[in-house]
N, C-alpha and C positions, 0 to 999 in steps of 0.2 A: 504493500500500500504506500510505502514511502516513495517508491519509484514513481508511481502514478501521481502522487502529490507533487513531485518535481515537474512532471509533464503538465499537470493542471496549472501550476504556477508559472509555466513558461521557462523553467530552468532547463534549457536544452543544450547548453554548452557541452561539446564533446560527444553528443549523441548523433551517431551516424544517420544521415538522411533527415535529421530534424533540426540541426543547428544551421545558422548562417542566414536565415531569411526571417525578417520581422513579420512578413505576411504568414508564413508557416507557423511561427510562434503564436501569432494572434489567433490563427485557426485552431491550433492545439488548445490554447486557453479557452476559446469559445466553446469547444466541444467537450472539454473536461473528460478526457479518456480514463476509463477504469478497467479496461480489458485489453488483451493483445489484439482482439478483433477491432476495437476502437482505433488502435494505433495503425493497423493495416488500412483501415478506411481513410484515416487522415493522410497517410502516405499516398494512397491511390487518388484521393481527391486533389492533392496538390500537384497536379500535372496540367499542362496546357489545355488538353481536350476538355476535362471536367470544368476547369476554370472558365474557359471560353463559352462552354455550353450553359453556364449558370448553375451547375450542379452544386457547387460549394455553398452558394447562398441558399439554394433550395434545401439542401441537406440540413444546414444549420437551422433553418426555419422549421422544418418538419421535426427535427429532433427536439427542438425547444417547445414544440406545440403551437407555434405561431401559424403554421400552415397545415392543412389537413394531409394525412397520409393517403395517397391514392395509388392505384395500380392500373396499368394499361389493360390488364385482363385478370380475372380472378385466379386463373391457372398459374400466374407468376408469383402470387402472394407468398407461397412457402419459400421461394428462393430469394425474394426481395424484401421480405419482412424485416430482416436484420438491418437493412439499409434504408428503411422507411419508404420503400417503393421505388427507389432510384437505382438504376444500373450503375454500379461503381466498380466492383471487382471483376477481374477477368474470369474468375471461377464462376461467377453468376451467369455470365454470357455463355460459357461453355456448358454449364448444367442445363440451361434453358434450350440451348441449341440441340442437345441430345434428345 
C-alpha cells in the first residue's frame, strides 16, 4: 500500500515509464491507482492514440462518476467493464476479436 500511496501522491521519480512527464504524473494522481491493473491502464492511456482520441478525459470522467459508463454493445461488457466501457488495453481488443 505504501507503493501505491507514492503513485497516488505523484512521487514517480525513478519509476520506469512513469517518471519524466508532468502530464503523466497528473494523470496518475487523478486516477489514484490501487492495483497493478490500474497502473497498466495508466500506462496504456498515456500514448498518442488514446490521448488524441479523448480516451484519457473520458476514462477519468467515467471512473470518477462524472460521466455514465456505456458500452457499444452488451456483449462487450464483460471485457470492458474493468475499463469503464472504453477500449484501452491491447488484450481487450484481442479477446473481443476472438
